[in-house]
C-alpha positions in Angstrom: 11.4 -4.4 -3.5 8.1 -2.0 -3.8 5.2 -4.8 -3.8 1.3 -3.9 -4.3 -0.8 -6.2 -2.3 -4.4 -6.2 -2.9 -6.6 -7.2 -0.2 -3.7 -6.7 2.1 -5.6 -5.9 5.2 -7.7 -9.4 5.1 -7.1 -12.5 7.0 -4.9 -13.7 4.6 -3.2 -10.4 3.2 -2.2 -9.3 6.8 0.1 -12.1 7.1 1.4 -11.4 3.4 1.8 -7.6 4.3 3.4 -8.7 7.7 5.9 -10.9 6.0 7.1 -8.6 3.4 7.6 -6.0 5.8 9.8 -8.4 8.0 12.1 -9.2 5.1 12.8 -5.6 4.4 10.5 -4.8 1.4 8.2 -2.0 0.8 4.4 -2.6 1.0 1.5 -0.9 -0.5 -1.6 -2.1 0.5 -4.8 -1.6 -1.9 -8.1 -2.4 0.1 -11.7 -1.3 -0.1 -12.0 0.1 3.3 -9.2 1.2 6.3 -9.6 -1.9 8.5 -6.6 -2.2 10.4 -8.0 -4.8 13.0 -5.7 -7.5 11.7 -2.7 -5.3 10.9 -2.8 -2.8 14.1 0.8 -3.9 15.1 2.4 -2.8 11.7 -0.2 -0.2 10.4 2.4 2.7 10.4 4.9 0.6 8.5 3.2 0.1 5.2 1.3 2.6 2.7 -2.3 2.1 2.5 -4.4 2.9 -0.7 -8.1 3.0 -0.1 -9.8 2.1 -3.4 -12.3 -0.3 -5.5 -10.6 -3.3 -7.2 -12.8 -2.5 -10.1 -11.4 0.9 -10.7 -8.8 0.7 -13.3 -7.9 4.4 -13.3 -7.1 4.1 -9.5 -5.1 0.8 -10.1 -3.1 2.3 -12.8 -2.3 5.5 -10.8 -1.3 3.4 -7.8 0.9 1.1 -9.6 2.6 4.3 -11.7 2.7 6.9 -8.6 4.1 4.1 -6.2 6.6 2.7 -8.9 5.2 -0.8 -8.0 7.6 -3.7 -9.2 5.4 -6.7 -8.4 1.7 -7.5 -7.4 0.3 -9.9 -5.0 -3.6 -10.0 -5.9 -5.5 -11.3 -3.1 -8.8 -9.1 -3.2 -11.7 -11.4 -3.6 -15.4 -12.2 -2.2 -16.3 -15.5 -1.0 -18.3 -18.4 -2.6 -21.5 -17.5 -0.5 -21.3 -13.8 -1.5 -20.6 -15.2 -5.4 -23.7 -17.2 -5.6 -25.9 -14.5 -4.0 -24.9 -12.2 -6.8 -23.2 -13.9 -9.4 -22.5 -10.8 -11.5 -21.1 -9.1 -8.7 -18.8 -12.1 -7.9 -17.5 -12.4 -11.4 -17.0 -8.8 -11.5 -14.7 -8.9 -8.4 -13.1 -12.2 -8.5 -12.3 -12.3 -12.3 -12.9 -8.8 -14.2 -11.0 -6.8 -11.5 -8.2 -9.5 -11.9 -8.0 -8.6 -15.7 -8.1 -5.0 -15.1 -5.2 -5.4 -12.7 -3.3 -7.4 -15.5 -4.0 -4.4 -17.8 -2.9 -1.9 -15.3 0.3 -4.2 -14.7 1.1 -4.1 -18.4 0.9 -0.4 -19.0 2.8 0.2 -15.7 5.6 -2.4 -16.8 5.2 -4.4 -13.6 7.2 -7.5 -14.1 5.1 -10.1 -12.1 1.5 -10.8 -10.8 1.0 -13.3 -8.0 -2.7 -14.4 -8.3 -4.3 -16.1 -5.3 -6.4 -19.1 -6.6 -8.0 -22.0 -4.9 -9.1 -25.6 -4.9 -12.5 -24.8 -6.3 -10.9 -24.0 -9.5 -10.6 -27.9 -10.1 -12.9 -30.4 -11.2 -14.5 -32.3 -8.6 -12.7 -35.0 -6.7 -13.7 -38.7 -7.4 -15.1 -40.5 -4.1 -12.1 -42.6 -2.7 -12.3 -46.0 -1.2 -11.7 -46.2 2.5 -8.0 -45.9 3.3 -7.1 -44.2 -0.2 -6.3 -40.6 -0.7 -5.6 -38.9 -4.1 -2.6 -36.9 -4.5 -3.7 -34.0 -6.8 -0.8 -32.2 -8.8 -1.1 -29.4 -11.3 -2.0 -31.4 -14.3 -5.5 -32.1 -12.6 -8.3 -30.7 -14.6 -9.4 -27.0 -13.9 -13.1 -27.5 -14.6 -15.1 -26.7 -11.5 -18.6 -28.7 -11.3 -20.2 -28.0 -8.2 -17.9 -25.2 -6.8 -20.3 -22.6 -8.2 -19.6 -19.0 -9.2 -16.5 -18.8 -7.3 -14.7 -21.6 -8.9 -15.7 -20.2 -12.1 -14.1 -16.9 -11.2 -11.0 -18.5 -10.1 -10.6 -20.7 -13.3 -11.2 -17.3 -15.5 -8.9 -15.3 -14.0 -6.0 -18.0 -14.0 -6.6 -18.3 -17.9 -6.5 -14.6 -18.4 -3.4 -14.4 -16.5 -1.7 -17.0 -18.6 -3.0 -15.1 -21.7 -1.2 -11.8 -20.4 1.9 -13.8 -19.8 1.6 -15.1 -23.5 0.8 -12.1 -25.2 2.9 -9.3 -22.9 5.3 -11.0 -21.1 4.1 -10.5 -17.6 5.1 -13.2 -15.4 1.9 -14.7 -14.1 1.6 -17.5 -11.4 -1.7 -18.8 -9.7 -1.3 -20.5 -6.3 -4.1 -22.6 -5.7 -4.6 -23.1 -1.8 -6.3 -26.1 -0.1 -8.5 -25.3 3.2 -7.2 -22.4 4.8 -7.4 -21.6 8.4 -6.5 -18.7 10.4 -7.2 -15.8 13.0 -10.2 -13.7 11.8 -11.3 -16.2 9.3 -15.0 -15.8 10.7 -15.1 -12.0 10.9 -18.4 -10.6 9.2 -16.6 -9.2 6.2 -16.3 -12.9 5.1 -19.9 -14.1 5.0 -21.5 -17.4 5.9 -19.2 -18.8 8.7 -20.6 -22.3 8.2 -18.1 -22.9 5.2 -15.3 -22.4 7.4 -15.8 -26.0 9.4 -11.8 -25.7 10.8 -11.9 -21.9 12.0 -15.2 -22.6 13.7 -14.0 -25.6 15.7 -11.2 -23.3 17.1 -13.3 -20.1 17.6 -16.4 -21.8 19.3 -13.8 -23.9 21.6 -12.3 -20.4 22.5 -15.7 -19.2 23.2 -16.8 -22.3 25.4 -19.4 -23.4 23.0 -19.8 -27.0 21.9 -19.6 -27.6 18.2 -21.2 -30.6 16.2 -19.4 -31.3 12.8 -21.0 -32.7 9.9 -17.9 -35.1 9.4 -16.5 -38.1 11.1 -13.4 -37.9 13.0 -11.4 -40.0 10.3 -12.4 -37.5 7.5 -9.2 -36.2 6.1 -8.5 -32.7 5.1 -5.6 -30.9 3.4 -5.2 -27.8 6.0 -2.6 -25.1 5.2 -2.3 -22.2 8.0 -2.6 -18.8 7.0 1.0 -17.9 7.8 2.1 -20.9 5.4 -0.2 -19.3 2.7 1.8 -15.8 3.0 5.0 -17.7 3.0 4.2 -19.0 -0.6 3.0 -16.1 -1.6 6.0 -14.0 -0.6 8.3 -16.7 -1.9 6.5 -16.9 -5.2 6.7 -13.0 -5.5 10.4 -12.4 -4.9 11.9 -15.6 -6.7 14.2 -14.9 -9.3 12.1 -16.9 -11.7 8.8 -18.9 -12.0 9.3 -21.6 -14.7 5.1 -22.5 -14.3 1.8 -20.6 -14.1 0.2 -22.7 -11.6 1.1 -23.8 -8.2 -0.7 -26.0 -5.6 -0.2 -25.0 -1.9 -1.2 -27.0 1.2 0.3 -29.1 3.7 1.5 -31.8 1.6 -0.5 -34.6 3.5 -3.8 -35.0 5.0 -4.9 -34.4 8.8 -7.8 -36.3 10.0 -10.4 -34.1 11.5 -10.0 -36.1 14.8 -6.3 -35.3 14.7 -6.8 -31.3 14.0 -9.3 -31.6 16.9 -7.1 -33.5 19.3 -4.9 -30.6 18.8 -7.5 -27.9 19.5 -8.5 -30.0 22.7 -4.7 -29.8 24.1 -4.5 -26.1 23.5 -8.1 -25.2 24.6 -9.0 -27.3 27.6 -12.6 -28.1 27.8 -13.3 -27.9 24.1 -16.7 -29.7 23.6 -16.4 -31.4 20.0 -18.7 -33.9 18.5 -18.2 -35.9 15.2 -20.8 -37.4 12.9 -20.7 -41.2 13.0 -18.5 -42.9 10.5 -21.5 -44.5 8.8 -23.0 -41.2 8.1 -19.9 -38.8 7.8 -17.0 -41.3 6.7 -13.8 -40.5 4.6 -14.9 -39.1 1.2 -13.2 -37.3 -1.6 -9.9 -37.7 0.4 -7.1 -35.6 -1.1 -4.3 -33.7 -0.8 -2.1 -31.2 -2.9 1.2 -32.1 -4.1 3.5 -29.4 -3.4 6.5 -30.6 -4.9 6.5 -28.1 -7.8 6.2 -25.1 -5.4 9.1 -26.5 -3.2 11.4 -27.2 -6.3 10.6 -23.4 -7.7 10.5 -21.3 -5.0 11.2 -23.3 -1.7 7.7 -23.5 -0.3 7.3 -26.1 2.4 4.6 -25.9 5.2 6.1 -24.8 8.7 3.2 -25.5 11.0 1.4 -28.3 12.2 -1.9 -28.0 13.6 -0.4 -27.9 17.2 1.9 -25.1 16.5 -0.7 -23.4 14.2 -3.1 -23.1 17.0 -0.6 -21.8 19.3 0.6 -19.0 17.0 -3.3 -18.5 16.4 -3.9 -18.1 20.0 -0.9 -15.9 20.5 -1.8 -13.5 17.5 -5.6 -13.5 18.6 -4.4 -12.1 22.1 -2.2 -9.7 20.4 -4.6 -8.4 17.9 -7.6 -8.4 20.4 -9.7 -10.5 18.1 
């Protein structure tokens, strides 16, 4: 299968590209600059097309000339960048998605898998101590405090579903819980403060202390980057996708203290401080129900925090990051 991966050199895209190649597929990566720092081990095994995701002609030409069969659309900018320049955020995250869908329609591409986010959802209610909200795909997608980024994800989802309705393109949006993985704090990804979990690991590796704004009992639904890639690849190659929206996460919560204990076990000497429970106790406790993704294309998370951190450390060494 010949697959186009937009953003295929990025912190999530690199694992998608790597998994497609490992499965014997032909990967064409469309990205805005030739930064192969996260793909140096496979850089000679895929075709790279440098281009602007807003350039409709370049997209259409790439799809036609490379005879692309399916698309995995990961190219996007992060929340802080979207809020800084809202028009640019909407153009890259939403309008470019529509242009890609239009190019796919013209080129006869069968399926587009879009990477969405928990930011597409309405705010979660505050939970009582010990309560955790299970969030399935019926939860309303109406972002309140998730800013421009959330609005762009909702817009792209809705347009994808309309292209499916009008033109028969198979479209699926995968909404991800909190993602962590190597390279997440690279300069191209903006404000590091939004990446709480990756920041714990990076500072521990650097021998720097970190003071977290959450209590140790704060629950998170955490999904490792290689599991993210696995879900995208599975959704792309599945024989059929009965639904347009899928939730991807761990299928459970991990307490922040539980995750940090795994960090300390892997990185002796890690100095991690938590907020007092009276100040940073559990709130908005939720996790994604992943049963639809499991049923439709066999997604089940393979990584625990312990195995993810070992994988992170191994690949950080291999990639020199």
